Steps between C-alpha positions, in 0.01 A plus 500: 500500500196409285602310188854423623607141558807399700701179530808527722479805723545668836182652639540750780171628642429727796154441644296657779219290648213666688302222665232726656482243778455201264725212402634558149797459271659666198772421253598445140346277237750415226563281196137550405465303177121538511231555759519133606879453526742701717701520825375693801732613783320639806603659830234495771417752769588231756858492377508195272606437139334263252551393139238336280513382140186487288490292183183486290308637798629221727686648801795334670679625809876502445594668829235502773475786751852552635583740782686822417738604780487856639210607281299816579197365306438832321790604277712248320723445200438185299780388270458215252785354296398279208788323328397208281279273707643629829304758701650675804313729741608764748297727728667809642832370380469167687511173303171314545502214257579348164328251276557334163185496292409528132128569524540830314837605355403848381213746500361829620526649849230645725414615850271286716337503840269270693265557792404241758237716668204356690252321279244745363226252576578518872487876486164492320359259757585734787181608680418874502482506880858368512636798309651780712378856458702683235702807599495819296842408363373160386197661335728737309709202384198378306538806279868412431527208254860425607381382839290229338814293428590219738871546421730688266832434330722761340771422247748776582729402216605199293829455317561224246855421395542268201873550447660156477820599681314645800269201522786249491705692758211522746396139432854372570520707815166374632569134420836511681448376857737766633241765420205326667473446875412158639185621674338596169555156353377328817178701493450396138579138594222507760260633238593225254459241777144615568431486125621140486801595284748289694785507246482878471488538878803274549692686231439833676606353836826366349576835338420685823744279691763552232463877530516492881804271499683736264436792736602304811826382345609862460493556877527157664657159464156346532356413161139394563205638695165321477208585727272224626203656320689500169623144546147379572367672188783357290433152640132517417565623146756223445252244635230620259746459213589146609855603596485311829873478570534877467193548720653273762818711505300815574293327771809353664651849520195621695503200735871544567478871583145573618334172607281665764378791286158526335668416168678212671168350606383513139834363382453179702181431308655594167787261570260207536334587167836517326627169641172335404529625140860379487387156625755522782279301733769383742614858548142622521414243766806602701397865466152416634648308792755770592256791480174374651394838642636732233285394205139614486267202533266592216345293222812518281711378791296182544475421129877538457568300815264227380663481158849499654416212737330310216809528278711375791257207539400614849133428433378530860622859533390579146146384581497712815608809304241440228235460770599840638479657154157345442381623840602853400325478160216256531364562150815369331443137412851459359645557847271227632610263221867572572442434869323175411787389277752566777288318759465205263876486441550510878263203541227701673216379278208620713630858498573470127141391425364783715697757298407341165132521595538862613664581166229314307224700670675824412542395137130408481394837643736680262382289203860392451437158348849451349658514847226277640564249222864478609383407852256224406763225491631602844147507637428156354806347666519676837126560531351170396322477838423872532157630403623855419768365266238304304269804498774712342578227246130485411478876450805491274346213300181705459706793362643278222156340437610156616160439658549129569809566709331799662205290617731227623719742701195669655349167597825391672527839673139472624549148640827586678354814657184325619709227665697749709414573863438775566378555149659804328277772361387420145613699196193646319696555176571127483130413502419774251759381247412138567141586424598667173689187400185288547296758307750483212468121510120536475421392858301806601338354814839423652624841387212675678561302819870595507442867419231513772774384733726783377219752559441371852869543577518851344146640504610855424694412187286617210669287231404175673137606552456616139643178361272295727190689377614454140540123542167464676325680211674275246399192698135614519487563126628151434228355720 
């Protein structure tokens, strides 16, 4: 085949794969336009098929590893039909998949294999004492170069048909659903789903159902058979594509026929996601109320419940749900803010302030100043008599270099805290930043006094101690 280039063709190759105990694959590489652009179709020793396209040395998986039914993992026939941009693949006469792609429309053909043997580095790192004693047979193998291979692949024969009539006849036969069983398309649909190719997966599911329905109608009055597994996959693909009404139809079919199955349990949760996306909050709320023990109480459950109750202006229940979500993910300040908003709307201002402060602390620790900035007004109103609210406002002011406001907020925070009984534990970061503000304003003695306070509160924090030493040296030089 060297020197020959092919466009539309039928490739029929018989291959024998000797794994020698290792995981490997073999197949055909075709439409080779150059060493950096081609298609590669592989069949693995574990009984899976795969197709990759390489363009300018950049690989892309078109069909990820897809199971081959009734495969002996040694001898196989690989058939490839290329007609325009459509590529169709069969192994041992069974349809495995199809794809439309124009990465390479013509080129040369070759034989390829791949080995996934144990990393050589691991083998080299094996200690001598761990190696078993070699038998006489193993010693003799060293003299035979063939036994040095980790696997072998034999191309028994390859036939390439470029006759237009034959290609078109086979292409039409293989693209007619009557000639492809539903199971093959459903396996390919599962592969596309894993790859994130939702539209392709849904297309294969629809065509599989069409094929099955055609067969059933020849022997029965019934026209449709959908398994719960297939319906769930179809629903998820539809959801990913934003086709929520279609997804709801598939989920409803599961809940009507198999509500207590494993798929049914998942379907309850999927139903809430769909209703939420459709903004059907009255229906969603009713679904929550009618199925209190059938929906998994995970993080998604509480966030959807909270949003639903908020949209229905049931702020008390919304706040409770947001509190549950925040309790499950305590590093998410947005959940705390949402809980605070709901508490505020419900008139529970103390709980609202508590959640705003919790969110503010998280945003400070995560250096998320934009979110903290959005809270400052709430903290100023609800937390005018709260020392932590003023401390957070001061830290935000420091971040935007509004040092006058920063000093003012810290002073108010300090006075409120000192007036409380019992007095809450002081915040060392407040005194450190307050000290920096006085240093920036040129009042180094006050700065040193405040940073000494920060060091006394957090003696193991190196940043505070280094800054204190630095300021003391500057002060001594000035003297």
